[in-house]
C-alpha atoms as one frame of an Amber mdcrd trajectory, in Angstrom:
protein
 -23.971  81.929  71.175 -26.203  82.073  74.261 -27.352  78.446  73.874 -23.818
  77.149  73.316 -22.435  79.223  76.172 -25.129  77.930  78.532 -24.421  74.352
  77.481 -20.696  74.739  78.155 -21.347  76.353  81.534 -23.924  73.768  82.594
 -21.835  70.773  81.585 -18.700  72.127  83.264 -20.595  72.865  86.456 -22.036
  69.363  86.443 -18.597  67.809  85.934 -17.239  69.959  88.756 -19.879  68.580
  91.109 -18.664  65.082  90.235 -14.998  65.985  90.692 -15.682  66.999  94.273
 -16.692  63.409  95.081 -13.593  61.665  93.664 -10.767  60.081  95.613  -7.356
  58.741  94.618  -8.635  55.276  93.706 -11.171  56.778  91.310  -8.422  58.522
  89.364  -6.595  55.256  88.716  -9.573  53.563  87.049  -9.223  52.635  83.363
 -11.464  54.264  80.754 -12.694  53.252  77.311 -10.304  55.907  75.930  -7.318
  53.549  76.040  -4.653  54.003  77.364  -6.045  56.798  79.531  -7.035  56.424
  83.167  -9.707  58.637  84.687  -6.928  61.049  85.717  -5.618  61.191  82.142
  -9.057  61.732  80.666  -9.858  64.461  83.175  -6.599  66.198  82.263  -7.553
  66.011  78.580 -10.987  67.492  79.276  -9.532  70.230  81.456  -6.996  71.194
  78.770  -9.669  71.237  76.087 -12.001  73.343  78.192  -9.274  75.938  78.667
  -7.994  76.324  75.118 -10.108  79.314  74.105  -8.559  81.761  76.558  -5.142
  81.537  74.884  -6.650  81.385  71.395  -8.540  84.616  71.989  -5.377  86.287
  73.270  -3.775  85.721  69.864  -4.359  87.836  66.769  -7.473  86.936  64.798
  -6.394  84.888  61.745  -8.929  86.133  59.201 -12.226  84.700  57.980 -13.594
  81.463  59.426 -12.869  78.373  57.324 -14.673  75.571  59.162 -17.589  75.110
  61.533 -17.865  72.646  64.428 -18.854  69.781  62.124 -15.857  70.424  59.890
 -13.560  70.601  62.907 -14.182  66.959  63.745 -12.451  65.708  60.608 -10.059
  62.912  59.768  -6.922  65.012  60.376  -7.781  65.240  64.089  -7.641  61.482
  64.538  -4.589  60.275  62.608  -2.060  58.285  64.721   0.396  61.175  65.052
  -2.249  63.565  66.397  -3.729  60.890  68.658  -0.284  60.158  70.105   0.286
  63.845  70.815  -3.140  64.072  72.456  -2.364  61.073  74.678   1.043  62.411
  75.712  -0.350  65.877  76.461  -3.056  64.461  78.703  -0.551  62.377  80.645
   1.755  65.363  81.132  -1.128  67.515  82.356  -2.370  64.728  84.605   1.106
  64.449  86.142   1.182  68.215  86.713  -2.180  68.181  88.435  -1.202  65.147
  90.504   2.043  66.787  91.613   0.081  69.840  92.751  -2.368  67.582  94.557
   0.416  65.753  96.395   2.067  68.985  97.489  -1.235  70.403  98.698  -1.978
  67.149 100.512   1.356  67.316 102.321   0.613  70.837 103.456  -2.856  69.836
 104.565  -1.523  66.757 106.359   0.710  68.908 108.517  -2.350  70.883 109.602
  -4.720  68.022 110.353  -2.307  65.345 111.556  -3.316  65.620 115.188  -6.996
  66.429 114.628  -9.557  63.620 115.179 -11.146  62.739 111.844  -8.465  64.645
 109.969  -7.634  61.672 107.782 -11.120  61.631 106.289 -10.938  65.322 105.513
  -7.534  64.803 103.903  -8.975  62.136 101.582 -11.658  64.577 100.486  -9.014
  67.052  99.312  -8.362  65.109  96.097 -11.774  65.943  94.693 -11.711  69.484
  96.012  -8.396  70.235  94.321  -9.524  68.755  91.011 -12.726  70.764  91.123
 -10.939  74.006  91.993  -8.460  73.593  89.134 -11.156  72.735  86.593 -13.420
  75.519  87.846 -10.724  78.147  87.336 -10.036  76.808  83.859 -13.530  76.782
  82.386 -14.537  80.064  84.027 -11.456  81.731  82.507 -12.657  80.470  79.141
 -16.085  82.042  79.570 -14.553  85.301  80.785 -12.468  85.431  77.609 -15.446
  84.497  75.435 -17.634  87.193  76.979 -15.032  89.832  76.143 -15.342  89.204
  72.389 -18.107  89.185  69.776 -19.621  85.810  68.890 -18.196  85.961  65.364
 -14.607  86.634  66.513 -12.349  84.191  64.637  -9.687  82.082  66.350  -7.157
  79.579  65.057  -7.121  76.097  66.568  -3.987  74.098  67.305  -4.759  72.118
  64.146  -4.705  75.286  62.031  -8.460  75.694  61.557  -9.897  79.210  61.539
 -13.240  79.142  63.376 -15.616  81.543  65.054 -15.616  81.566  68.841 -19.151
  80.181  68.862 -18.269  77.210  66.676 -15.141  76.350  68.629 -17.028  76.620
  71.916 -19.539  74.171  70.422 -16.696  71.662  70.044 -15.852  72.190  73.712
 -19.395  71.234  74.669 -18.865  68.007  72.732 -15.545  67.338  74.475 -16.856
  67.888  77.998 -20.196  66.214  77.361 -19.137  63.108  75.457 -16.085  62.472
  77.615 -18.372  62.974  80.589 -20.168  59.836  79.400 -16.822  58.033  79.308
 -15.997  59.199  82.822 -19.397  58.161  84.157 -18.900  54.708  82.669 -15.415
  54.373  84.156 -16.664  55.488  87.575 -19.705  53.178  87.443 -22.076  56.114
  87.761 -25.207  57.096  85.838 -24.518  59.530  82.985 -24.770  63.154  84.096
 -25.112  64.807  80.667 -27.072  68.056  81.081 -30.124  68.836  78.908 -28.493
  71.950  77.434 -25.335  70.108  76.428 -27.340  67.172  75.082 -29.285  69.557
  72.843 -26.170  71.210  71.415 -24.383  67.898  70.813 -27.429  66.185  69.311
 -28.051  69.042  66.880 -24.420  68.946  65.780 -24.470  65.180  65.246 -27.663
  65.251  63.171 -27.069  68.517  61.367 -30.312  69.727  62.903 -32.382  67.050
  61.144 -35.205  65.273  62.955 -34.629  61.577  63.581 -37.107  58.970  62.314
 -39.770  58.537  64.981 -39.464  54.765  64.761 -35.955  54.826  66.174 -37.226
  55.829  69.597 -33.937  57.437  70.541 -33.708  60.139  73.150 -30.776  62.549
  72.939 -28.567  60.501  75.242 -29.098  57.383  73.132 -28.445  59.340  69.946
 -25.160  60.680  71.298 -24.027  57.281  72.510 -24.832  55.611  69.199 -23.474
  58.383  66.997 -20.148  58.469  68.871 -19.725  54.703  69.061 -20.316  54.387
  72.794 -22.992  51.809  71.967 -23.416  50.126  68.554 -26.115  50.889  65.994
 -28.057  47.891  64.752 -28.438  47.235  61.012 -32.129  48.141  61.329 -31.280
  51.456  62.980 -28.727  52.295  60.317 -31.262  51.406  57.607 -33.800  53.777
  59.180 -31.233  56.577  59.152 -30.245  55.859  55.542 -33.862  55.760  54.422
 -34.480  59.142  56.037 -31.347  60.541  54.374 -29.646  61.238  57.701 -25.877
  60.894  57.906 -24.766  61.285  61.488 -21.556  63.220  62.036 -18.726  60.728
  62.362 -15.636  61.851  64.277 -12.614  61.251  62.108 -14.274  61.632  58.693
């Protein structure tokens, strides 16, 4: 649990540091996760990072049935579930934006007559996003720390999983979508070493990659999740070594 917990904490802290630098125009940028904008994708990540607190408040469902690898199965990516995921992110993004607008109005009344106040007002977008996300992921860790690592929870898809395994899926969500956000914002990827380790081990099942591939963990994650394509030669090397990378959706 300690490695997974550290990875979740590190990746959330890193994302928070990015959120503090965003302005309104950044939130309207398109992402590769069509039809989501940066605002929509951030809302999705924020919701996912906060799920465990409510799950742990519910009664434990019984023995665990799947691990993190099993969680990322075909049933999570059928059109009906994808549509629900898209709608939920847009609703949450609208909620966050409404809160941002209201806070901005309050702030505007305070700084209207202050020289340079407009610049400080623009900075509030990132500060509000960071504060909201910070509260969310820290509440998750507080809930996690109050339970044993093998405590079982039930996901919204009906899977019974240990806290550790579900938290591992949260590292994937924050880390991989962090790559999508970095791309949309035209920034270098900010994936943390701890998160990269957890995600890479999940994608490979803990198997060592063929040396000839020359992939670092970031490249592995990008290629395994379809962010960049694998060449026929790379796929042949994986097949020859008997490595089947985890494929989201089955």
